[in-house]
N, C-alpha and C positions, 0 to 999 in steps of 0.2 A: 253076524258079529255085532254084539250090542255092547256099547260102552256108555256108562252113565255120564251124561254131559255135565252133571254137577260136580264130578270129581275134580278135586284140586290137585294139579300136578306141580310138584316142586322140582325145578331143574337147578342143580347146584354144580358150579364149575369154577375153576381157577381162571379160565380164559373164557371170555364172552365178548365177541366182536360187537362194536357199536353199530346201530342202524345207519344205513347209507344217508338217509335224509338228515339224521342228527349230525353226521360229519359234514354234510353239505352246509348246513346252517352254521356250524362251528367255523368252517372255512371262511364264510362270508364275514364273520365277526373277528376272527383272529388270523386269517390268512391261510394259504394252502400248506405252508411248512408246518404250522402248528396242528392243522387237521391231520396231516400225514403222521406226525408224531403221536397224536392222540389215538389214531387208528391202530398204531403199532403197540400202544401201551397195554391194551387188553386182549391182544390176539397175536400169539407167537407163531402159530402154525395153522393148519387146517381146522383144528377143533374149534377155535373161536368163531369163525364164520358158520360152520355147520351147526353149532348149537344155537347161534342166533337165528338161523333159518328154520331150525326144527321148532324153536319156540314160536316164531311167527306162524308157521304152517299149522301147528297143533291148535293154536288159538283160532286161526281162520277156519279150522275144521270144527269149531264149536266147543273145544275143550277149554277148561279154565286153567291157565298156566301162569305160574310165577317163577321168575328166574332170580337166582342170587349169585353174585360174584363179588369181587373186590375192586375198589377204586384205587388204582396205583398212582403214586405221586410223580414218578419219573419213568423214563424210558431210555434205552441205549439207542441213539441215532447212529446210523452206520453209513459212512461214505467210502466207496471203493474208488481209488484214484488210479489214473492211467500210468503213473510212475511207480506202481507196484505196492501201494500202501493201503491199509484199511484204517480209517479214522473212526474210532468208537468214542462217542461223547454222550454223557448222561444229560438229558434235558428234562426240565420240569414241564409236566403236562397237567398236574393236579389243579392248578389255578384255572386253566381254560376249561377243564372238565367240570369243576365245581360251579363255574359261572354259566355253564350250559345245561347242566342237569338240574332237576328240581330237588331242593333239599327238603327232606321229610323230618322236621324237628319232632313232630308228634310220634314218630316211630323210633326215635333214638333210644338206646338202652345201654346199660352197663353190663359188660361180660367178664366173668371170672375165668381166667386162663388156667392151664394146668399147673402153673407155678404158684397159684394162689393169689396172684395180683389181678385186680379188676381195672378195666380200662373203659372209658366212654367210647361208644361206637356210633359214628355218624351214618346216616342212611340217605342215599341219593337215588332218586327214581327216574326211570326212563321208559317211555312207552315203546313196546315192540309190537306194532300193529295193534291187535286186540288184546295182547298180553301186556304184562308190565314186569320190568326187571328192576332189581334193587342192587345197588353197589354199596358195599360196606367199607368203611375206613376207620382205622384206629391208629393213634399216634405211635410211631416207631415200628409198626407192623407192616403197613401197606405201602412201603416205599417203592417196591418194584416187583414185577412178576418173576417168579422162580429165582430168587436172589442167590448169588454165589459169593465166594470169598472176596471178589473184586468190588462187591457192593458194601463191604463192611465199613462202618464209620472209622474215621481216623482215630488212631490210638489203640486199636485192638487188632492190628494186623497179625500179630503172632497167634491169635486165637480166631482168625478169620473163618476157618473151616467150621469150627464149633459154633461160631456166631451164625453162619449161614444155615447150618443144620437146625439150630434153635428157632430162627426166624421162619424157616419153611414150615416147621411144625406149628408155629403160632399162626401163620397164615392159614394152614389147614384147619386149625382149631377155630379160627375166626370165621371162615367161610362155612364150616360145618355146624359148629355150635351156634354161630351167629344166625344161620338159617333157621335153626330151631327157635332161638330167642325171638327172631323177627316174626315167625309164624304165630307165636303166642301173643306178641305185641299186637298183631293184626287180628287176632282171634280167628285165624283161618287154619283149620286142621288139614295138614297135607294127607290126602288119601294115598298118593303114590309119590315117593321121592326118588328121583333119578340121580345117582351118583356117577358123574363122568370122571373117570380115572381115579387113581388111588388117593390123590391129595384131598378128595372130598370125603375121606374116611369118616370124619367126625360128624357127618350129617346123619349117620345111623345112631339113633339116640341110645341104643342099648349097650354099646361097646365099651364105654368108659364110665367110671364111677364118679358121677357128679349129679347136679340137681335135675338133669334131664333124663337120667337113665330109667327111673321108675315113674316118670311123669305120665299120668293117664291121658294127657292131651295127645300123646303120640301112640297110644296102645293099638290103634287100628291102622296105623300107617304101614303100607307095604313098600319094600325097598327093591329097587332095581339097580344093579351095577352095570355100567356101560364102559367097557374097556376100549381104548382108542389106540394103544401102542403096544405091540408085542415085543418090547425091548426091555432090557435089564433095568435101565434107569427109571422106567415107569413102573417097575414091579419091585419096590424096595423090600429089603430085609431089615427088620428092627432087632437090635440087640436088647439084652435085658435092661440095660440102662435107659434106653428109649422107652421101652414098654412101661417101666416103673414111672418114668418122668411124666408120661401122658395119662397115667392112672388107668391103664387098660385093665379091664376085668379079666382076671386069670381064668375064670369059669367059661369065658367065651372062646378061649383059644387052646388051653392045655391039652385037651383030648380031641384035637382036630388035626387034619393033615397039614395045616398051616404051620404047626409048631414042630421045630426040630430040637428035640430035647438033648441030643448029643452036643449040638453047637450052641444051644440056647439062642436060636434065631427064629424070628417069626416072619413068614411070608405074608405080607399085608394083602396082596392080591388074592391069595388062596383063602385068607380069612374072610374077605369081602364076598368072594364067590360062594363060599360055604354058608355065609350068614344071610345074605340077601335072598329075597323071595324069587327073583329072576335075574338072569345074567345074559348079556348078549354082546357079541362082537359086532364090528361095523362093516363086515363083508362076509360072504360065504367062506372064502379062504381064511380070513382072520378067525372066524369061529372054529374052523378045523385046526388052526394053529393053536388056539387056546386049549382045545380039547387034548392036544398032544403034549402040552407042557407037563413035565413030571409032577409039579405041585398041583396041577389042576385035573389030572387024569380021573381022579375019583369023582369029579363033578361033570364028566363029559356028557352025561344024559341031561344035565341041567342047562348047559351052555347052548344058547341059541345064537342067531345072528339076525340083525336088521341092517341091511346095507344103507350106508349114508346116501343122501341126495342133496341137491342144491336147488335154491329157489330161483326160478327163471325170472321173476320180477326184479331180482337183484342183479342177475348176470346176463340174461339174453337180450340182445338188441331187438328193439320193437319190430324191426323189419323182418325178423325171422319168426314172428308169432304165428304166421299161417303160410308155411312154405308150399302148401299144395296149390296156392294161387300164383306161385312164382315159376316162371320158366327157367330153364338152365341159364339162359343169358341174364335174366333178372338176378338170379342167385349170385353169379359172378360179378355183376355190376354192384350189388350191395356189398359183397366182400371187398371189392375194390375201393368203395367209398370209405368203409370202416378201416381198411388198411391204410389209406391215405391219412385219415384222422389219427391213427395210431402213430404213423411215421412222424407226423408233425409233433405229437406229444413227446415221442422218444427223443428227437434231436434237441428239443427245448429242455426236457427234464434231465437228459444225460449230458448236456453241455457239449453236443457235437457241433460240427461246422454247419452253417445254415443250409448249404446245398446238399448235405448228406441225404435228406429226405428225397430230394429230386433224383440223386444218384441211385437211390434204393427203391424207387417207386415200382419197378418191374420185378423186384425180388419178392419171394415169399418169406413171411416172418414166422419163425418158430419160437415159442416161449419155453424157456427152462427157468421157471419161476417157482421155486419151492423153498421150504425151510432148508437151510444149508446144514447138512449133517452127513458124516461119512457114509452111512449106509444108502443114501440117496444118490451116490456115485457121480457127483460132479467131476471127480478126478478123471473120469473116462474121457471127458471133453479135452482136458489138458493132455492126456496121453495120446489122444487122436491127433491133436495139433502139433505135438512134438515129433511125431513120426513123419519123416519127410514125404514119403509117398502118400500117406493118408491125408496130410495137410494139403497137398496138391489136389487130391481128389475132392476134398471139401471145397477148396477155392473154385473148382470148376462147376460147383452147384450154384443154382440161382436162389440162394438162401441167405437170410440174416437170422442169427440166433440172439434173442434177448435173454440175459442171465441175471437173476436177482433172487433174493431170499434173505430170511432172517438168520443171523448167526448168534448163538448164545454167547454172551461175553466170556464164559468160562471154557468154551469149546475150542481149545487150541488146535486140535486136529482139523476141524472145519475151517478155521482161519488159515491154516497152512495150505489147504486146498485152494482157497481163494487167492492167497499170495502167489501160488504157482500159476494160476490162470492169469493174473494180472502181469506177472513177469513175462509170460509168453506173449501176451498182447502188447506189452510195452516195447518189445523188441521187434515187432512185426507190423509195419503200417498197413499192409494189406488186410491183416486180420482185424485191425482196429475198426474197420468199416463193416465187418461181417459178424463180429462177436461184440455185442454191446452190453455193458453192465449197467444195471439199474439200482441206484441207491434206495435204501429204505422202502423196499417193496411192501405194500400195505393194502389192507382190505378196501380202503376208500378209493384208491386209484386203479385197483386191479380190474374192475369191469371194462375200462377203456382198453386195457391190454388184451383181455380174453375175447372181447368182441372183435378186435382187429386182427388177431393172429390167424395164420393158416394152419398151424399145427402146434402141438404141445408135447414135450418130452417128459415121460414119467418112468424113471429108473429106480430100482431098489434091489438090493440083494434079496435072494429068494426067502420068502416068509417074513421079511422084515417090515413090510408095509402093512398097515392095518386096513386102510381103505383107499386114501388119496382121493381128493375131490377136485383138484385143479383140472384134471383131464375132463371132468364132467362139465365144467364151466366153458372149456374150449369147445367141447362137442355141441353144446347148445347153440354155438355161434358158427358151426360149420368147420371147426378145426379138426384136422386129422390127428390121431394119437400115435406117437412113436414110443413104444413101451415094452417093458417086461410084463410077464403074466403074473402080477402080484397084486395084492389088495383087491379092490373091486374091479380092476381092469378086465379080468376074464369074463365078467358078467355083462359088460356093455361095449367092449371093443372087439370088433370082428376083423381079424387080421387078413391082409392080402396074402393070397397063396395058401391059406389054411381054411377059410370059410367056404363051404360048398355053394353058397349063394353070393355071387359077385356083386349083386345089387345092394347088399348091406355092408360091404367092406368099408370100414372107416378108420383103419389103423394099419400100422406097420410094426412087425414083430421084431423085438430085440431079444435073441435067445440067451438062455443061461448056459454057462460052461462051468460045471462044478459049483452050481449055485450062485454064480456071479455073472453079470453082463460083461461084455468086453468092448473095448474101443472099436474094434473092427465091426462088431455087430451093430454098434451105434452108427458107424459110417454107412454101412450097407442099408440100414433103415432110412437114413437121410437120402441116400441115392435113389431108393425105391420111391420115396415120397416126391423127390424132385422130378423124377421121370413121369409120375402120375399127374403131377400138377402142370406139366408142360403142355398138355393137350386140353383144350377147353371142355371137350366132352367128358373125359375121365376126371378132370378137376371138378366139374359140376356134380358128377355122380358122387364123388368123395364128400363134397360139401353137403349134399342132400342126405347122404347116408349118416353123416355125423349128426345133423340136426334131427334126423328121424328118431333118434333115441331119447329126445328131450323128455318125453313122459316117463321113460324108464329111469333116467338119472335124476328126475325131479324129486323134490322133497315131499311132494304130495304122495308119491308112492311110498316113501319112507313112513309118513304118518299113517297110511293105511296099515302097514306092517306093525307099527307101534300100537295101533288100536287093537290089533289081534293079540298082541302081547298083554296089553292091559286087561282085555276081556278074560284072558286065561287066569288072571289073579282073582 
C-alpha cells in the first residue's frame, strides 16, 4: 500500500469537534460553562469528534491534512430539570471562540452565494496536532449549526421554515464553496477532498454553475463521499425550485438514477454517490445498508466501508495503556479509582446531594449518553421504569445509569421522550438516585465519563445506526457494552452467550423483535451485566476483554483503511 505523503487531503464538514487541549485552555480563560457551550457549538453528535480524530490521526500518519468547517456564533444550551422540564436557551459562544482561535486576516475572502450576493468571509485557524483546520464565518449565515424555524430572526416567523431552508443551503454553500476559495487563497491544490454527509455537497467543484466549476485549479482533485447517517433527514430530496436556486448543472443529474423525472425530485445522496470517485460508509453493516437503498442500488459495487475509530489519546485513561502489566486486581482497582472520580464529577455537575457519591460508591455506572433522537430508543428506559415488575427488578440491580445527550431544538419527538423520563423520575425518589440526567453532554467533559463508567448502552432500531463510536470510548476504558447488533457494534462487541470464546466476551446482547429492541430485552441485558460484575473474577475478565479491542476500535486502524482507499484512486 503506497500513498503519496505529499497528497493534500481536504476534510470538509458541517460539524468538527474542537481539540481537547483547545477547550482546556478556553476553560481556563472563560470558565467551564463557556467551554462546555463552545464544545457543543461545533459538535452535535458523534460525527464531530470522529472527524476531529480522523484529522489528527491522518496527520500523525504523515499525510498532509486540512480541515474546513464553520464557526458558529451561538448554541442551544440544554438543562433537564427534576421537576420535569427541559430548558433550552441560546447562548453566545462566538466571542469566546474568536478570542481563542487565531484569526487569519491574510486568508479572508469574499464569496458570492447562489443568490448573487457577495459576503466577506472570516477565516479562523486551529491546530489539530500536525494538521490545521479552518473555521469560516460570514454575517447572517453562521449563527448556529443546523438551524431550524426556532432560530429564525424576529419578524419573519410566518416564513420561518423557508428561512431555515435558505440558511441551511447557504451554510452548505459557505462550507463547500468556501473550502474551494480557501484552497485557492492558500494556493494549495486538494488532491483528495472528503465530503462528510450531504451538506458538504458544494465542495465538489463541478456540480454547480459558478466561477469554480471549470477552474483548472481543481481539475486533478479526486472526491470521496463519506456518509454518516442512513436516515431520511440526512438524505435530502431537492425540488426543482431548490435545484434552480443553487444553480445546479442539469447535465450533472438529468440522466442519472438520482433524478426522478416524474416527481421532479433530486436525491442528493444518490447524485454524490454517483459523481464522487469513491464512496464509503462508516461500518460494514452501514455499507451494506447503503447498497440496499433503492436510490443507491445501481452503485452497490462502488460503495465501500471504512469503520470509524476513536483516538485513544483523547479517550483512554493512561492507566490502561498497557494492560498486560496489570493483574486482575490492578484492573479493578484502577476502575474503582476512575469510578470514584466520575461519581464526584456527577454529583457536582448534576446538582445532586453531597452524599450521593458515597451512597453510590459500590454501584456500577452505565452511561446512556448519546444524541437524543427517537431511533436511538431512550423511550425503552421509560417503558421499563413504568412497568411495575420491571422497575422492581431494575431497583434490585447494583447499577446507576447516567443519561445525557444533545436534542435538536426542532425535534419535538425527542423532547417528548425526555419529558416522559423526567416525569417518571420526578415522581419516584428511589429512581432519582439510580437514573441521573446530565445537562449539556459535550465532547470536552465526555472523557471523564467514559473513563469512569463500567458499561455503555447502545440502542438503535435495526439498520438505523451508521457506526456509533460512544461504545468504542467505553471499551477503551474497560466498559462493557449493552447493545443491539447495529452500526459497528457487530465488529467489536462479543456478546455473552453468543461468542464461542468466553475470554473475549465484552458485551451483553439486546435482541431485536421485528426490527426493534424491547424494554424487557434491555432489562435482561442489565441483569446479565449486573450478575457478571458481582464477582471480581468475571468482572476483571470483562474489563480486560473490553480494553483488549483498543487497537481494533482505534482511529489508527481507520487511517490504515483510509490509506488503502486513497491508494485505489
